[in-house]
Biotite code that builds the C-alpha atoms (Angstrom):
import biotite.structure as struc

atoms = struc.array([
    struc.Atom([-0.677, 14.569, -17.153], chain_id="A", res_id=1, res_name="MET", atom_name="CA", element="C"),
    struc.Atom([1.783, 16.804, -19.627], chain_id="A", res_id=2, res_name="ARG", atom_name="CA", element="C"),
    struc.Atom([4.243, 19.542, -18.749], chain_id="A", res_id=3, res_name="GLU", atom_name="CA", element="C"),
    struc.Atom([1.768, 22.042, -21.130], chain_id="A", res_id=4, res_name="SER", atom_name="CA", element="C"),
    struc.Atom([-1.153, 20.929, -19.031], chain_id="A", res_id=5, res_name="GLU", atom_name="CA", element="C"),
    struc.Atom([0.352, 21.514, -15.704], chain_id="A", res_id=6, res_name="LEU", atom_name="CA", element="C"),
    struc.Atom([1.385, 25.242, -16.829], chain_id="A", res_id=7, res_name="ALA", atom_name="CA", element="C"),
    struc.Atom([-2.312, 25.805, -17.008], chain_id="A", res_id=8, res_name="VAL", atom_name="CA", element="C"),
    struc.Atom([-3.064, 25.175, -13.707], chain_id="A", res_id=9, res_name="ILE", atom_name="CA", element="C"),
    struc.Atom([-2.986, 27.175, -10.957], chain_id="A", res_id=10, res_name="GLY", atom_name="CA", element="C"),
    struc.Atom([-0.789, 26.546, -8.091], chain_id="A", res_id=11, res_name="ASP", atom_name="CA", element="C"),
    struc.Atom([-3.609, 25.965, -5.562], chain_id="A", res_id=12, res_name="ALA", atom_name="CA", element="C"),
    struc.Atom([-5.029, 23.536, -7.912], chain_id="A", res_id=13, res_name="GLU", atom_name="CA", element="C"),
    struc.Atom([-1.379, 21.852, -8.298], chain_id="A", res_id=14, res_name="LEU", atom_name="CA", element="C"),
    struc.Atom([-1.012, 21.788, -4.085], chain_id="A", res_id=15, res_name="VAL", atom_name="CA", element="C"),
    struc.Atom([-4.169, 20.177, -3.883], chain_id="A", res_id=16, res_name="GLU", atom_name="CA", element="C"),
    struc.Atom([-3.829, 17.608, -6.817], chain_id="A", res_id=17, res_name="GLU", atom_name="CA", element="C"),
    struc.Atom([-0.504, 16.735, -4.530], chain_id="A", res_id=18, res_name="LEU", atom_name="CA", element="C"),
    struc.Atom([-2.235, 16.314, -1.420], chain_id="A", res_id=19, res_name="SER", atom_name="CA", element="C"),
    struc.Atom([-4.623, 13.830, -3.264], chain_id="A", res_id=20, res_name="LEU", atom_name="CA", element="C"),
    struc.Atom([-1.634, 12.058, -4.742], chain_id="A", res_id=21, res_name="LEU", atom_name="CA", element="C"),
    struc.Atom([0.330, 12.136, -1.501], chain_id="A", res_id=22, res_name="THR", atom_name="CA", element="C"),
    struc.Atom([-2.949, 10.787, 0.634], chain_id="A", res_id=23, res_name="THR", atom_name="CA", element="C"),
    struc.Atom([-3.484, 7.961, -2.287], chain_id="A", res_id=24, res_name="GLN", atom_name="CA", element="C"),
    struc.Atom([0.217, 6.947, -1.897], chain_id="A", res_id=25, res_name="THR", atom_name="CA", element="C"),
    struc.Atom([-0.047, 6.745, 1.752], chain_id="A", res_id=26, res_name="ALA", atom_name="CA", element="C"),
    struc.Atom([-3.318, 4.566, 2.037], chain_id="A", res_id=27, res_name="ARG", atom_name="CA", element="C"),
    struc.Atom([-1.955, 1.924, -0.860], chain_id="A", res_id=28, res_name="MET", atom_name="CA", element="C"),
    struc.Atom([1.591, 2.066, 1.436], chain_id="A", res_id=29, res_name="ARG", atom_name="CA", element="C"),
    struc.Atom([-0.767, 1.000, 4.744], chain_id="A", res_id=30, res_name="ALA", atom_name="CA", element="C"),
    struc.Atom([-2.583, -1.440, 2.223], chain_id="A", res_id=31, res_name="ARG", atom_name="CA", element="C"),
    struc.Atom([0.195, -3.057, 1.782], chain_id="A", res_id=32, res_name="MET", atom_name="CA", element="C"),
    struc.Atom([2.170, -3.179, 5.039], chain_id="A", res_id=33, res_name="ALA", atom_name="CA", element="C"),
    struc.Atom([-1.633, -5.008, 6.222], chain_id="A", res_id=34, res_name="ASP", atom_name="CA", element="C"),
    struc.Atom([-1.857, -7.676, 3.305], chain_id="A", res_id=35, res_name="ILE", atom_name="CA", element="C"),
    struc.Atom([2.203, -8.004, 3.806], chain_id="A", res_id=36, res_name="MET", atom_name="CA", element="C"),
    struc.Atom([1.217, -8.633, 7.277], chain_id="A", res_id=37, res_name="ALA", atom_name="CA", element="C"),
    struc.Atom([-1.477, -11.439, 6.375], chain_id="A", res_id=38, res_name="GLU", atom_name="CA", element="C"),
    struc.Atom([0.331, -13.341, 4.030], chain_id="A", res_id=39, res_name="LEU", atom_name="CA", element="C"),
    struc.Atom([2.905, -13.690, 6.906], chain_id="A", res_id=40, res_name="GLU", atom_name="CA", element="C"),
    struc.Atom([0.746, -14.809, 9.455], chain_id="A", res_id=41, res_name="ARG", atom_name="CA", element="C"),
    struc.Atom([-0.751, -17.024, 7.181], chain_id="A", res_id=42, res_name="ARG", atom_name="CA", element="C"),
    struc.Atom([3.201, -18.642, 6.344], chain_id="A", res_id=43, res_name="ARG", atom_name="CA", element="C"),
    struc.Atom([3.210, -18.701, 10.134], chain_id="A", res_id=44, res_name="CYS", atom_name="CA", element="C"),
    struc.Atom([0.120, -20.635, 10.935], chain_id="A", res_id=45, res_name="ALA", atom_name="CA", element="C"),
    struc.Atom([0.816, -23.225, 7.721], chain_id="A", res_id=46, res_name="ALA", atom_name="CA", element="C"),
    struc.Atom([4.486, -23.772, 9.340], chain_id="A", res_id=47, res_name="ARG", atom_name="CA", element="C"),
    struc.Atom([2.586, -24.228, 13.061], chain_id="A", res_id=48, res_name="SER", atom_name="CA", element="C"),
    struc.Atom([0.482, -26.650, 11.392], chain_id="A", res_id=49, res_name="ALA", atom_name="CA", element="C"),
    struc.Atom([2.872, -28.673, 9.336], chain_id="A", res_id=50, res_name="ALA", atom_name="CA", element="C"),
    struc.Atom([5.087, -29.001, 12.289], chain_id="A", res_id=51, res_name="ALA", atom_name="CA", element="C"),
    struc.Atom([2.407, -30.012, 14.712], chain_id="A", res_id=52, res_name="THR", atom_name="CA", element="C"),
    struc.Atom([1.146, -32.618, 11.883], chain_id="A", res_id=53, res_name="ALA", atom_name="CA", element="C"),
    struc.Atom([4.887, -34.295, 12.018], chain_id="A", res_id=54, res_name="THR", atom_name="CA", element="C"),
    struc.Atom([5.116, -34.450, 15.726], chain_id="A", res_id=55, res_name="ARG", atom_name="CA", element="C"),
    struc.Atom([1.975, -37.135, 15.950], chain_id="A", res_id=56, res_name="ARG", atom_name="CA", element="C"),
])
């Protein structure tokens, strides 16, 4: 959105848009954390399986 476009939008609409973007950002951060945790879980499981296989 260009500055000229922002100039014609009212305060309430700008606050609403900012709120929406903040909510989306929070959801994306939460999703990223979930994905990173899942990847770490998988890495740990793979390391554990590899360690178990070498002990046999």
